[in-house]
N, C-alpha and C positions, 0 to 999 in steps of 0.2 A: 353150247356156250364155250367161249374161249376166255382164257385168262391172259392178260396182256402185261408186259413189263417193259418200260422204257429204260434206255441207257444212253450215255454219250453227252449228257449235259455237263456244264462247267462254266468256268470264267474265261472270257475271251475279250480281247480289245476290239474296239470299234474298227470295222473294216476286215476283221478276221473271219474265220470259218469254223464251223462245227458240223458234225454229222450225228444226228440222233438215230437210234435204232429202237424198234419195237418188236419184241419177240412174242409170238402167240404159242400157246401150248396145244393148239389143234389146227386143223386145216383152215385156211382163210380163203380158199378158192370160191366157196359158196356164199361168202358174205356180200351183201349189197354194196357196201363201201367200207373202206378203212380210211381213217382220217387222222389228221393232226390238228389239235386245238391248243390254245395257250391262254393263260390267265395271269395277268399282271396284278400286283397289289392294288387293291381298291377298285379293280375293274372286273367286269363279268368275263366268263370264259368265252373266247371268240374263235371262230373258224380260221384255220391256216391253210390247210390243203386236204384233198381227198383223192382217192383212186377208186374207181368203180370195179365191179367184178369183170367188166369188159376191158379194163385198163385205161379208161378215160380219166384224166387227171384234171382237177380244178384247183385254183389258187385264189386266195384273197388278193385283192389289188395291192395291198401293202407289201406283199412278198413276191409278187410276180417279177420274174427276171433275176431274183436273188436266191430263191429256195427251189429245190427240186425234190419231189417225192418219187420214190421208187419202191418196188416190192420184189421179193423173191418167194414165189409160191412154194417152191420145194423146201426152202428153209423156214417157211412160215414167218417171214420177216417183212417189215416195212421200214423204210428209211426216210429221213428228211435231211438232205444236204442243204446247209445254210451258208451262204456266202455273203460277203459285204455286210456283215452284221452291224446293226445300228443300236444305239442306246435303247430305243423304243421296242426292240425285240426282246428285252429282258422280261422273262416270265417263266412260269412253270408250264412246261409243254406236256400235253397229254395225248396219248394214242387212243383212238376210239374204233370200236368194231360196231358197225351198223348192220344188223341181220336182215332187215326187211324194208327199210325206208319208211317204217311206220312208227318209229320211236323205240324199237327194241334195240338197245345199245348196251355196250359194256365199255368201261374205261380202265386204263392203266392207272397206276398210282402217281405218275408224273415224274418229270425230271427237270431240275432247275437249270435255266440258262441265264447267265448274267453277263451283260455286255458293258464293259467299262470304257471310259474315255482316255 
């Protein structure tokens, strides 16, 4: 089991950029996937992006071309570079560790991203 901690959230103007980081307290090489999710007020938590153990990345259509997920296995870190931020990107962003693709997951506490006009 790994414990996750996100950082890098904040207030940014529309069109701006932020980079989120997620630190794990243990190896992440063996995880099925690591992912980023977000939850806006009054909405369910939704998928943003993921990277598989083999390095394959997936993105929700709403962020394709604007967000880039990366990882540093040696540092036990994953990142989410967010460019051209929109008002609708405002949410709490969560890092997720998926151990086996069968529902065994852990979450970080989240970091708030607020995009202003």
